[in-house]
C-alpha positions in Angstrom: 4.4 308.6 71.5 3.4 308.2 75.1 4.0 304.5 75.1 7.6 305.2 74.2 8.1 307.7 77.1 6.5 305.7 79.8 8.3 302.4 79.2 11.5 302.9 77.4 12.9 306.4 77.1 14.8 306.3 80.2 18.3 306.0 78.9 17.2 305.4 75.6 16.6 308.9 74.1 19.7 311.0 73.5 18.9 314.2 72.1 21.5 316.4 70.8 21.0 320.3 70.5 23.2 322.9 68.5 23.5 325.4 71.2 23.0 329.2 70.1 23.5 330.5 73.6 27.0 328.6 74.8 28.5 332.2 74.8 25.6 333.6 77.2 24.7 332.8 80.6 21.7 331.0 80.8 18.9 331.7 83.2 17.9 329.7 86.1 14.7 329.0 84.4 16.4 327.7 81.2 18.8 325.6 83.2 15.9 323.9 84.9 14.1 323.1 81.9 17.3 321.8 80.3 17.4 319.4 83.4 13.9 318.3 83.0 14.7 317.5 79.5 17.8 315.6 80.0 15.7 313.4 82.6 13.0 312.8 79.7 10.4 315.0 81.6 9.1 316.3 78.5 5.9 317.4 79.9 7.5 319.4 82.7 10.3 320.8 80.5 7.9 322.1 78.2 6.2 324.1 80.8 9.6 325.4 82.2 10.7 326.3 78.7 7.4 328.3 78.2 8.5 330.3 81.5 12.1 330.8 80.3 10.7 332.3 76.8 8.7 334.8 78.6 11.8 336.2 80.4 14.3 336.3 77.6 14.7 339.3 75.1 17.6 337.3 73.1 16.2 336.3 69.8 18.6 333.7 69.5 17.5 332.1 72.9 14.0 332.5 71.8 14.5 330.5 68.7 16.6 327.8 70.7 13.4 327.7 73.4 10.8 327.2 70.5 12.6 324.5 68.9 13.2 322.7 72.2 9.5 323.1 73.2 8.8 321.6 69.8 11.0 318.5 70.6 9.3 318.1 73.9 5.7 317.9 72.1 7.1 315.4 69.8 8.4 313.2 72.2 5.6 313.4 74.4 2.9 312.7 71.6 1.4 315.9 71.1 2.0 316.2 67.4 -0.5 318.8 66.5 1.3 321.2 68.9 4.8 320.1 67.8 4.0 320.8 64.2 3.0 324.5 65.3 6.3 324.9 67.2 8.6 323.5 64.4 7.0 326.0 62.1 7.7 328.9 64.6 11.3 327.8 65.0 11.7 328.1 61.3 10.2 331.3 61.3 12.5 332.4 64.3 15.4 331.4 62.3 16.6 328.5 64.3 20.2 327.9 62.9 20.3 324.0 62.9 19.0 322.5 59.6 17.7 319.5 61.8 14.4 321.7 62.4 13.5 321.1 58.7 14.1 317.4 59.0 11.8 317.3 62.4 9.2 319.5 60.7 8.9 317.3 57.8 8.6 314.1 60.1 5.9 315.7 62.1 3.9 316.7 59.0 4.2 313.4 57.6 2.9 312.0 61.1 -0.1 314.5 60.7 -0.8 313.0 57.3 0.3 316.2 55.3 2.5 314.2 52.9 2.6 317.1 50.2 3.9 319.7 52.6 6.2 317.2 54.4 7.7 316.5 50.8 8.6 320.3 50.5 10.3 320.2 53.9 12.4 317.1 53.2 13.4 318.5 50.0 14.8 321.7 51.8 16.6 319.4 54.3 18.0 317.5 51.3 19.5 320.5 50.0 21.1 322.1 53.3 22.2 318.4 54.3 22.5 316.2 51.3 24.9 313.6 53.1 22.0 312.5 55.4 20.0 309.8 54.0 17.2 310.8 56.5 15.7 313.3 54.0 15.7 311.1 51.1 14.1 308.4 53.0 11.3 310.6 54.6 10.6 311.9 50.9 10.4 308.6 49.4 8.1 307.6 52.5 5.9 310.2 51.6 5.1 308.8 48.1 4.9 305.2 49.5 2.2 306.5 52.1 0.1 308.5 49.6 0.0 305.1 47.3 -0.9 302.6 50.4 -3.5 305.1 51.6 -4.9 304.9 47.9 -4.8 301.1 47.7 -5.3 299.6 51.1 -4.6 296.0 51.8 -7.3 293.6 52.8 -6.8 294.0 56.7 -10.0 295.0 58.5 -8.9 297.3 61.5 -11.4 298.3 64.5 -11.0 299.6 67.8 -11.9 297.6 70.8 -14.3 299.9 72.9 -14.7 298.1 76.0 -10.7 297.6 76.6 -9.5 301.2 75.7 -10.0 304.2 78.2 -9.7 307.8 77.4 -5.9 307.5 78.5 -3.0 305.4 76.9 -3.6 301.6 76.4 -1.1 299.8 74.7 1.1 296.5 74.1 -1.5 293.8 74.2 -0.1 290.3 74.6 -2.2 287.0 74.5 -3.0 285.6 78.0 -3.1 281.8 76.9 -2.9 279.3 73.9 -6.7 279.8 73.4 -6.4 283.6 72.5 -9.4 284.1 75.2 -7.3 286.4 77.4 -5.2 289.6 76.9 -2.8 291.6 78.8 -2.0 295.1 78.1 -0.3 298.3 79.6 -2.3 301.3 80.4 -2.0 304.8 82.3 -5.8 305.1 83.1 -6.9 306.3 86.4 -7.4 304.2 89.5 -3.8 302.4 88.8 -1.5 301.4 91.3 -0.2 305.1 91.7 -1.9 308.2 91.2 1.3 310.1 90.7 1.9 311.9 87.6 5.0 311.0 85.3 6.5 314.1 84.5 7.5 312.9 81.1 4.0 312.1 79.8 1.6 314.0 81.8 -0.3 310.9 83.0 -0.1 308.5 85.7 2.5 305.7 85.7 1.5 302.7 84.0 0.3 299.5 84.9 -0.4 295.9 83.7 -4.0 294.8 83.1 -5.9 291.9 81.7 -9.3 291.2 80.0 -11.1 287.6 79.2 -13.4 287.1 76.4 -16.8 285.7 77.5 -18.9 283.1 75.8 -20.8 285.8 73.7 -17.3 287.2 72.2 -17.2 290.1 74.5 -14.1 291.5 76.3 -14.5 292.2 80.1 -13.8 295.3 81.9 -10.1 295.2 82.2 -8.6 294.2 85.8 -5.4 295.7 87.1 -2.9 293.2 88.4 -1.9 293.4 91.8 1.4 293.4 93.6 4.1 292.2 93.1 3.5 292.8 89.3 2.3 296.5 89.4 4.3 298.8 91.5 4.7 302.6 91.9 7.0 302.8 88.8 6.1 301.8 85.2 5.3 298.4 84.2 4.4 297.2 80.6 5.3 295.4 77.3 4.3 292.0 78.6 4.5 288.8 77.0 3.3 285.3 78.6 4.1 281.7 77.4 1.3 279.6 75.7 0.4 278.1 78.9 -0.1 281.6 80.6 1.9 280.4 83.5 5.4 282.6 82.6 5.2 286.4 82.4 8.0 288.7 81.1 7.6 292.3 81.3 9.4 295.8 81.2 9.8 297.4 84.4 11.1 300.7 85.0 11.7 301.7 88.6 11.0 305.2 89.8 12.5 306.4 93.4 11.9 310.1 94.4 11.1 311.2 91.1 14.4 309.7 89.8 14.6 306.9 87.3 16.4 304.2 88.0 16.1 302.5 84.4 14.3 299.7 83.0 14.8 296.0 82.7 13.1 292.8 81.8 11.6 290.7 84.6 10.0 287.3 85.0 7.2 286.1 87.2 5.8 282.6 87.4 2.3 281.9 88.2 0.9 279.4 90.6 -2.9 279.1 90.5 -4.1 282.4 90.1 -1.3 284.3 92.0 1.6 285.6 90.3 4.8 285.2 92.1 7.6 287.7 93.0 9.4 289.3 89.9 13.0 288.4 89.4 15.2 290.2 86.8 16.1 288.1 83.6 19.6 287.1 83.5 21.1 288.6 80.6 24.6 289.6 80.5 24.6 293.6 79.6 26.6 296.8 80.6 25.7 299.0 83.3 23.4 301.8 82.5 21.9 299.6 79.5 18.2 299.7 79.2 16.2 296.6 78.0 12.6 296.3 77.3 9.7 295.0 75.2 10.4 291.2 75.4 8.7 288.3 73.2 9.4 284.8 73.5 9.0 281.9 71.2 6.6 279.2 71.5 8.9 276.7 72.7 10.5 279.3 75.4 13.8 278.8 74.1 14.1 282.2 72.2 13.7 285.7 73.4 13.9 288.7 71.5 14.0 292.3 73.0 14.7 296.1 72.4 17.7 297.7 73.8 20.3 300.5 73.5 23.1 297.8 73.9 26.6 298.9 72.5 27.5 297.6 69.4 24.1 298.5 67.8 23.1 300.5 64.7 21.9 303.6 66.8 18.8 304.3 68.8 17.1 301.3 70.0 18.2 297.8 68.2 16.3 294.4 68.5 18.6 292.0 70.1 18.2 287.9 70.4 19.1 285.7 73.0 18.9 281.8 73.4 17.9 279.7 76.6 21.0 277.8 77.8 19.8 276.3 80.8 16.7 277.1 82.9 16.9 280.9 84.0 20.2 281.2 82.0 20.5 283.0 78.7 23.2 283.2 76.0 24.9 286.7 75.4 22.8 289.1 73.2 23.2 289.2 69.5 21.9 292.1 67.2 19.5 291.0 64.7 21.4 292.8 62.2 21.1 295.5 59.6 18.3 294.2 57.5 15.9 294.7 60.8 17.8 297.4 62.8 18.5 301.0 61.6 20.1 304.1 63.0 16.6 305.0 64.4 14.3 302.8 66.6 13.3 299.5 66.6 10.9 298.2 69.3 7.9 296.3 70.2 8.7 292.8 68.8 6.4 289.7 68.5 7.3 286.4 67.6 4.9 284.4 65.8 4.6 280.7 66.0 6.0 280.2 62.5 9.0 282.2 63.5 8.0 285.3 61.8 9.0 288.6 63.5 6.8 291.4 63.6 8.1 294.9 65.0 7.9 298.5 65.0 10.4 301.0 63.5 10.9 304.5 62.6 14.0 303.7 60.5 12.5 302.1 57.4 10.4 303.4 55.0 7.0 304.3 56.6 3.9 306.4 56.6 4.9 308.3 59.7 6.0 307.5 63.2 6.3 304.1 64.1 5.1 301.5 61.4 4.4 297.9 61.9 7.0 295.4 59.5 7.5 291.8 59.4 10.2 289.6 58.5 10.7 285.9 57.6 13.6 283.6 58.7 15.8 282.8 55.7 17.5 279.3 54.9 20.4 280.4 57.1 18.0 281.3 60.3 18.4 285.1 59.8 16.0 287.8 59.3 17.5 289.1 56.1 14.6 291.1 54.6 11.6 293.2 55.9 8.0 293.9 54.6 5.9 296.9 55.6 2.4 295.9 56.4 1.0 299.3 54.9 -2.5 300.8 55.3 -4.8 300.2 57.2 -2.5 298.2 59.6 0.0 301.2 59.4 -1.0 305.0 59.5 0.8 308.5 59.5 0.9 308.1 63.3 2.3 305.5 65.6 1.5 301.9 65.1 3.1 299.4 67.0 2.8 296.2 69.4 1.1 294.0 66.7 0.4 290.3 68.1 -1.4 287.5 65.7 -2.9 284.5 66.2 -1.5 281.0 65.1 -3.6 281.2 61.9 -2.1 284.6 61.1 -5.6 286.0 60.3 -6.7 287.9 63.4 -4.8 289.8 66.1 -4.3 293.0 67.8 -2.2 296.2 67.5 -1.7 299.5 69.1 -2.1 302.9 67.4 -2.5 306.6 68.2 -4.6 307.0 64.7 -7.5 309.2 64.3 -10.9 308.2 65.9 -9.2 306.6 68.9 -10.6 306.9 72.8 -7.2 308.2 74.1 -3.5 308.8 73.2 -2.9 305.3 72.2 -5.6 302.5 71.8 -5.6 298.8 71.3 -7.4 297.8 68.1 -8.4 294.5 66.8 -7.7 293.3 63.1 -8.6 290.6 60.8 -7.5 289.6 57.4 -10.5 288.2 55.3 -9.7 285.2 53.2 -8.5 286.3 49.8 -11.2 286.1 47.2 -9.9 285.2 43.8 -12.0 284.2 40.7 -11.8 283.9 36.9 -14.6 284.5 34.2 -14.8 285.1 30.6 -16.6 284.9 27.5 -16.1 282.2 24.5 -16.6 283.4 20.9 -16.1 282.5 17.4 -12.9 284.3 15.8 -14.5 284.4 12.4 -18.1 285.8 13.3 -17.7 287.1 16.9 -20.7 285.0 17.7 -20.6 283.5 21.2 -20.3 279.8 21.8 -22.6 278.1 24.1 -22.0 274.8 25.7 -18.2 274.8 25.3 -16.1 272.7 27.6 -14.0 274.6 29.9 -11.5 272.8 31.9 -9.2 274.3 34.8 -6.3 272.5 36.3 -3.9 273.8 38.9 -0.3 273.3 39.7 -1.6 271.5 42.9 -2.9 268.7 40.8 -6.5 269.8 41.2 -8.8 270.7 38.6 -12.5 271.9 37.7 -14.6 271.6 34.7 -17.6 273.5 33.5 -19.4 274.7 30.1 -20.5 277.9 28.8 -23.7 279.1 29.5 -26.3 280.7 27.1 -24.2 284.1 27.1 -21.1 282.1 26.4 -19.9 282.8 29.8 -18.0 280.5 32.3 -16.4 281.1 35.8 -14.3 279.5 38.3 -13.0 280.3 42.0 -9.3 280.0 42.2 -7.0 279.6 45.2 -4.0 281.9 46.1 -0.3 280.9 45.2 -1.2 278.4 42.3 -0.8 278.5 38.7 -3.5 277.6 36.4 -4.0 276.1 32.8 -7.4 276.7 31.1 -8.4 274.7 28.2 -11.5 275.3 26.0 -13.0 272.8 23.4 -16.0 272.9 21.4 -17.2 270.8 18.6 -16.3 272.4 15.2 -13.5 274.5 16.7 -9.8 274.1 17.5 -8.8 273.7 21.2 -7.6 276.7 22.9 -5.1 276.7 25.9 -4.0 279.6 28.2 -2.3 280.0 31.4 -2.7 282.1 34.4 -1.2 282.5 37.9 -2.4 283.6 41.4 1.2 283.8 42.6 2.1 287.3 44.2 -1.5 288.5 44.1 -2.2 289.8 47.6 -5.8 291.5 46.8 -9.0 290.3 45.9 -9.2 289.9 42.1 -11.3 288.7 39.2 -9.3 287.6 36.3 -11.0 288.2 32.8 -9.8 285.6 30.4 -12.1 285.9 27.2 -11.3 283.1 24.8 -11.5 283.3 21.1 -12.3 280.0 19.1 -11.0 279.3 15.6 -13.4 277.1 13.5 -12.4 274.1 12.1 -14.3 274.1 8.6 -13.8 277.9 7.8 -11.0 279.8 6.4 -9.3 281.6 9.2 -7.5 285.0 7.7 -4.3 285.9 9.9 -4.4 289.8 9.1 -0.8 290.5 10.4 1.3 288.4 7.9 2.5 291.2 5.7 5.2 291.1 3.0 7.6 293.6 1.2 6.4 294.2 -2.5 7.3 291.3 -4.6 9.1 289.4 -1.7 8.3 286.6 0.5 10.4 287.4 3.6 8.4 287.5 6.6 8.3 290.8 8.6 9.1 290.9 12.2 5.5 291.9 13.2 4.2 289.1 10.9 5.5 286.4 13.3 2.8 287.1 16.2 0.1 285.7 14.2 2.1 282.8 13.2 3.1 282.4 16.9 -0.5 282.2 18.0 -1.3 279.6 15.2 1.7 277.5 16.6 0.1 277.5 19.9 -3.2 276.4 18.4 -1.4 273.6 16.6 0.3 272.5 19.8 -3.0 272.5 21.7 -4.5 270.3 18.8 -1.9 267.8 17.6 -4.2 265.8 15.4 -5.2 268.7 13.3 -3.7 269.0 9.7 -4.1 272.7 8.0 -3.7 274.1 4.8 -2.2 277.2 4.6 -2.8 279.5 1.8 -1.0 282.7 0.6 -2.8 285.1 -1.7 -1.9 288.1 -3.8 -3.5 291.1 -5.5 -3.7 291.1 -9.3 -0.8 293.5 -9.8 1.6 291.6 -12.2 1.0 288.5 -14.3 -0.9 285.6 -12.8 2.1 283.1 -13.2 4.4 285.3 -11.3 1.8 285.9 -8.6 1.2 282.0 -8.3 5.1 281.6 -7.9 5.2 284.5 -5.3 2.3 283.3 -3.2 3.7 279.5 -3.0 7.0 281.4 -1.6 5.0 283.2 1.0 3.2 280.1 1.9 6.4 278.1 2.1 8.0 280.9 4.3 5.3 280.6 6.9 5.4 276.8 7.1 9.2 277.1 7.6 8.6 279.5 10.5 6.0 277.3 12.1 8.5 274.3 11.8 11.4 276.2 13.4 9.1 276.9 16.6 8.5 273.1 17.0 5.2 272.3 14.6 5.2 268.9 13.2 5.5 269.2 9.4 3.1 266.6 8.8 0.6 269.1 10.4 1.3 271.8 7.5 0.3 271.9 3.9 1.4 275.1 2.0 -0.6 276.4 -1.0 0.0 279.5 -3.1 -3.2 280.6 -5.1 -1.9 283.9 -6.4 -4.8 285.9 -7.6 -7.2 283.3 -8.1 -9.3 283.5 -4.9 -10.5 287.2 -4.6 -11.4 288.1 -1.2 -15.2 288.3 -0.3 -16.2 291.0 2.1 -17.6 289.6 5.6 -18.6 292.9 7.3 -19.4 296.3 6.0 -16.2 298.4 5.7 -16.8 301.9 4.3 -17.8 301.7 0.7 -17.2 297.8 0.9 -20.5 295.9 1.6 -21.0 292.5 3.1 -20.7 289.8 0.1 -18.6 292.0 -2.2 -16.2 289.9 -4.3 -12.9 291.9 -4.8 -12.1 291.0 -8.4 -10.0 292.7 -10.8 -13.2 294.3 -12.5 -15.0 295.4 -9.2 -11.5 296.9 -8.1 -11.0 299.0 -11.4 -14.4 300.6 -11.0 -13.3 302.0 -7.7 -12.8 305.7 -8.1 -10.8 306.8 -5.0 -7.2 305.8 -4.6 -7.5 305.3 -1.0 -10.2 302.5 -1.5 -8.4 300.8 -4.3 -5.3 300.3 -2.1 -7.6 298.9 0.9 -9.2 296.5 -1.6 -5.7 295.3 -2.8 -4.7 294.8 0.9 -7.8 292.6 1.5 -6.6 290.2 -1.4 -3.1 290.3 -0.2 -3.6 287.9 2.6 -2.5 284.6 4.2 -5.0 282.2 5.7 -5.6 278.6 7.2 -8.2 276.2 7.3 -8.4 272.5 8.8 -8.2 269.7 6.4 -8.6 267.0 8.8 -8.5 266.0 12.6 -7.1 262.5 12.5 -3.3 263.0 12.0 -1.1 261.0 14.3 2.0 262.7 15.4 5.3 260.7 14.3 6.5 260.6 18.0 3.2 258.8 18.8 3.1 256.3 15.7 6.6 254.9 16.7 
């Protein structure tokens, strides 16, 4: 987390320790270490705590020192060493339960999610009133899922821009995106003095340009008056590249003087003297990480201003007149949390991107986005998931106007230094639809069937099935589609599909089963209780499918037949089958089918079923007459034969019906 320490930790980070040694006199080495820690000089404090540890014999003091060393390593970005020291602090029986939360957090940042969940569970049991434990536990589960199901973003490191030191917070230098500015602690900067907070030199602002071959140039450090002996960074420029807003943390004789936002204007190739941004804030308040809207009337920044939700919050100001800004307004609880929200970026469409440690995330800082609602507020957030976010610190995202390409900062595995700048791209969403059209009676493929696709956008496409019965279409995102399939000798079939809410590449498989016009179609789910004609609940599913087919084919008239087995006398079976057919017709009318399209026929036991496909002892072509069934030996097979005969079917009588509404 070096970026945080260099630019914004001054007066930002307040760490409270429960002291085990209040009743004891602290050693001089311990006092010096605590003083260094209070000044956020974590690199120096860690060394001083080590010396204090070697000279003390008290177990309580030792456990206190181990925990504070862990805090130093966590806050200076040394995640591996921090993990080791938190584990040691627990073993040394450090009494404050916060050690379990810190240990869980660092395990999560090291992508050890299952181990982290165990520690979060311990913290929840010891301190159930703090939601941090539950948030962390849930974050682990989300992170595991996001790793297994990455988004379409492609993220790659920028080798020519990064160094073996920390490079972070990129910003576009112009509206053509051919120049970037960023912050770096690389050697050869304005000052060679080491920052006791990070162990690296003070940060400066650098720039790099994109050449005609698409390669970035070797970064160049900006001269005075932009860069000084203190820390400069987290820069944003207006679209023309003529005004720069950046964070500046002054240092005097190793004493921090705080951080503020400064503004510099460029004339030609020379940047003018920076002036402090005129925002009304309390004394001892730190400001940083500015981002500006495209029209330069809105500025969002990170600060520990009073009245926030804790840690660093994001605040917004509006330009009232040139150089003067409104009083800061907090962006509210949808964005800000009791932890830290930093590194905002305002996209040209008003979308806000920012980094946070307070929302559900993969570990450390995650990048989130938030859209303006109808009232002009940022009322909800979205985690950008993996691979934009990782278990480490991910922050400082900037995006081109197209929304498909940009840059971000991360300390993820595989980098060159502590923090590195990565380029990302969102490839186009690839969506398509394909399927096979077959005969519902025989299962045979249907070639040369017409397939018509129409979208909610009003656009359409048409194709025909090939010699394998297949068809395919390309689809667009965020649309609803209707698919109509037609073939001579078959009822038309209509279906719907949508790409709304789909954010990953997907092939929609829509196989189509067509009902032949001339053949009898059996509705296998139409079942009745013995000697009754009331429809069972599950019997309506086939009738619903038939209703949809009739709605798609309003000029078709069908005959719906009901059959019985030969149990009982023929007269009773005829009457029963007619009532069953009538019950089906009544249901179809109740769901909106024109009665003129329907003819009900009850045939009783007069039309025994003919086996169409081998089924156990039944062979293709067997006619299930009374004499045939009586010769069957096994009761199970007799029962199956009767069930074959007890059926409801339909067939198309004609295709020239004119609906009553059309004839008026």
